[in-house]
N, C-alpha and C positions, 0 to 999 in steps of 0.2 A: 414512645415517645413524641408526642405530637409536631411539629415544625415551630407552632405558636405558644408563643403565652397564654395563660385565659384569659387575658385581658383581651386579646383580639380578639374583635368582630367577624364572625363571620355572618356575608349576609347572603342570603338567595340571589340574589342580584348575579354574585360572586361565584359561585360554588354552577348557575347556570351559563356563565362563562367561561369558565370550568372545561364541563362537558360539553359545550361548541366543539372542540377541537378533539373530541369521538368522532368519527365518519362511520357510516352507513357504507363499507365494500360493496355491499350490491345496487344501494339507490343515490352512490356518490355523494352523499346532502350528511349536516349533521344531525348526531340524532334529540335536538333539542327543535330546529327547525325543523322535522319529521313530528311533531310532537308527541318519541316515546317518552321523554321525560315528563312526570307527575309529581305533585305530593310532597314535593321540598319540605323536609322538617328541619327546625337548625335549636339543638335543646345546649347550649353553649357553646362545645366546642366538637357537640356527637354532630352530626349530619344523617340522614336520611334522607331518601327519595326512590321512588315507583319510576324502574324501567318497562314500558311497556312495550314486548313486541309483537312483531305482522302476525307471531307464528308462535304455538308452542311449541315446534317441529324446527326451528331454527336452529340451522346448525351452529352459525358464526353463535350461537346464547354468548356460551361461554368464555368466546372472545374476548365478549360486546361488555359483558360483566366487567371481566379484568379491567377492560380498560378505561370504562366509566368510573370505578374504583381509582385507581390507579390519577385521573383527573383530577378528580373529587378530593381526595387525600392532599393535593400539591396546595391548595384551600385550607383545607380544615386539619390535615395532621396526619400521618400514618394512622394507621388503627382507627381510625374518627368516622366511620361512613360505612352505612351498614346499606348495602343493594337489595331491594324488593322484585323480584323479577316477575314479571307475569307478561297475561302476552291477551291480544282483542286480534283475532285473525282477520286480516285484512278484504274488503272488499268495493266492488266500484256500480253506478249504479244499473241494474240490469236488466234495464227494461219490463214489457210488459212478459210477464208471467201469473201460469193459475193463483189463485189464493193458496191453495194448499202447498205452493215454492214455497208462500210469501216472504217463511223465515229461512231458507238460505242462501248465504250468501255466498256458495262458490259455487259452479257446477262443473265438472271435470270426468273429461270422456275415461275410458280406456280402450285401448283400439289397439286391434294388428290387420296386418293385410293378407297372413291368411289363418287357417287353425293349428293348435300343438302345438303353438309355440308358449304354455302357461298365462296367457294373459288371464284366465280366471283367477288362478289360484296366485299372478303378481295383486288386480286388484283387489283379493281379499285382505293382504298381506299389506297394505298398501295404508287399508281402511282400518284395520285392527293396529297397525303400528301408529296415525294421527289419532285414533280414541285415546291409546294407551299414551302419547304426548300429554293429551288433556285438550284435545280438540271434539267438536261434536259432529259424528262424523254416520252419511244416510253411507249404502251402496244400496242401487237398485237393477238385479239381475236382467241386464236388457238385450238377451240371448234368450228368445223368444223358443226357439226350436231347440236349441239344445242347454236349459238354464243349470248351471252348474253350483252355484251358490247356495242351496238348500244340504246340498251334501255338505257345502266347506264349514259351511256352521253351525253342524251339527241339526237343525231345522226342517228335517225332512220329513217330518210325520206332524210339525205343528201346520195351522192354519192361523189366518190371522183374524185379528177381532174385527167386524161389521159394523157399525152403527148408523144412527140417522139424522141427518143436520142440513135443519132447513128445507127440509122433503127429498135431501138428498141422497144414497145409501152410498157409505165412506168406509175407508179401511185404514186400518193403521199398521203399518209396516214390524214387522218381528223382530226383536233384538238378541243378540248375543255380541259375548266377547267385548263387549261398550258401543257395537254399531248399529242402526237401526237396517234392516234389509227387508227387502223386497221382491219376487218372481213369482213369473209366473208356475214355478214349482209347486209355490204352495196351493194351488189351485188344483190341480188335472194330475191327476192317478200317476207317479213318476213310471211304472208300467208301457204307458199308453202319450204313443205319438203325436204332437204336434202337429197334424196336417193341415196347416192355412197358407194360403194364400197373400203373397206379401199387403194388404192390406186390413186383415185381417191382422198380422201380426204387428205392423204399425197402429192398427185401435186398440189391443193391448198396451204395447209400451205408455202411449197416449193416454187412459185409464192408470196407468199407477203414476203418472206423474200429476193428474185433475183432480184424481178419487185417491190415494192416499193421504194419511196428516201427516207428513214430516218432521212438523215443529220447525223449529230452532236449531240449526245444524250452522257450520263454518263449513265443512265440505260435503255436498252429494255428487256421488264417485257412480259414473253409469259403467256399468262391465257389457262393453259392446260381442255382439259379435264379430266374427271376423269377415274380413273384408268392406266392399262400399257399397253396400247395397241398399235396401228398404229404408230398414231400420236405422241404419248413420243421418239418414234424411231425417226423417221422418225428426228424430233425433234434435238437429240440429236450424229447421224450419220448423219447429216447436217451440221451445228454448235459446235463450239466450245463453251458449256454455262459455266460460271461464273461457278454461284452452282444455286440450287434448294433450295426453299420455301416450306416444306408438310404445307396444311391446313389438321387440322381437329377437331372432336368437341368430348366431354369429354368420348362421353360411349361407351365403348368396339367394338360394332360391328361397328364404326367409324376408331378405332384407329388400331383393326385388321389387317382394309384395310389401314391405314394411313403406317403400319409395309410394305407390300407386298411395297410401294414406296419408303419405305427408299431403302430398298432394293434392288430395280431395277436402279436407280442410284448409289448406290453403284458399282451396276454389269457395268454400263455401264461409272462409274467412273466420273460422275458428282457429284461434291462435295456438301454433304447436309449443307446448307448454319445454317439451323434448319428448328422446327417447330410452329406451329404457337397454340392453341385453339383457335377456332370461338365458339361461341355461350355457352361462360362457365359460364354464367350467367346470372339471370334476376333480374332487381333493378325495381321495381314498382314508376313509374310517381308519383304515389298521394301519397305515405303512404313510400318510399324507402324502403319497404318489398327485401328484396335478395334473390330468388327464383332460386336454385339451378338444371335447369328443366331436364338437360340433365349430371345428376352428374357434378363434377369438380376436375381439377387437374391432370388429367387423358393422357392429352398431357404435361403435363411437365416430369409425373414419366414414360411417356414411351421413350420423350424425350433424359432421363437419357438413358435410357432401350438401344438404338440405339447410345450409343455415340455421340450425336449431339448435339447444342445447342437450348436448349425450349425461345423460341424470345417473348412470349409474350401471355398474355390471353385478348378474345374481346367477350365483351357484347352484348345478346342480347335483339334488344331494337328497339320499332317500329320505331323511324326516323332514325336508315338505311333504314331500309326496304321501308319504304316512300318518303325516299333521293335517293335512285337507282331508285325506281318506277319515278320518277318526272326528271328523267335524271342528277342532279345534286347529286353525290358522298357526304354523309354526312360531308366530312372533308372536303368539297367547300363550302357546304350550314349553313352549320352550326358549325362551328371552333373551337367555344370556349366552342365547348358542352363536357361531361362528354366521349362520343364516338368518338369523334373526337379527344378527348386526347390518348385512347390506341389505335388507331387506329397510331399517329402520333408516337409513342411508338415503337409501332412493326415497323414499316417503317425506324424509325433511330437506332432499331437490326437488322436490312438484311443490307444497312446502312452500318452497323459497322460490320458485320461479313465475307463481301464483303473487305472491308480496312486489316481487318486479314488477309485475302489469301491473296491478292494481296500484302502485303507486307510482310509477312509469309518471314522468309529467308531462300534459296537456293529457291523459288518456280521457280518449272519449267512451260513454258509455258501450256496451254492446249491444250488436243489433243483431234481427235475424233477415236474413239474406232469402228471400222466395225466388223461387224460377230456374232450381240450379240442374232441372233434371236436364238442362241443355248442354 
């Protein structure tokens, strides 16, 4: 039963004033001032409104919905409030970009200091997790010498569609599991090594950005090769990146190389969204025993040392490897598994950091820093 009689007049202003008490814990401002409350409707004692999040992967979605309903019910009465949760992915001025990327809201590099840390597996599952939450997602396989995404998305026998527009040859990315995917692996024989010098590989990456029609995307994820070489520099000098995510295992040798990746992105003025600890632990499927094969917690400590967020830990699990080999990332093939839950949590943390960056006070447009070879 409501707290007020039927004769009580409820106003939109009163509802909005009540909702000003709901504070976004990441942005430290009330949700009304942030423009998240829209379309307030009042029908007698019944109140409804739309709560528009900055990402469909918001990890605080349930908490914010509950707080908004409770706040509005203090005016409308218990049981008289309907909250419609939606999302409109945040973005800031991305600067000069090729027309093919004009509809991309956020560009995220997934990088590692060394190979063998599962970076491509992480990139694939992050992309699928964001897409399953309702975002429009693309994945550009920027590892020209060792492309993995055609296999992980089950697209190794597919070719992108080519077409002409205004006299220019363009390609359409392929799509699987709700993600648009482009890779050099679609264009070369999988049994043939790509034996190119750095400028040729960099040129191929540029073509994937300028000659592929990506359309409207909330997130375009770049699966970078390991290290801090030509491809990384080409990317950061070609388009403004929203941020970078660093993948590492807990062992010291991987963390030492991850530190170099963090410093590289800092040097070229690309925000580091955070560090992910992959292969953090192994859980035996038969007995449940936990084995920390590569140590544990090193990436979290390193993230604190770097002064960047720790985005979460991911297990080493047979099902993750099997799913990738079968062409269906585990988030899609076994969405209710513990491994999938871990990937979803990390994807939510990445999306959260993107929103924090985009909506931070006095946020400047993303710029490209040239001349980083010095």
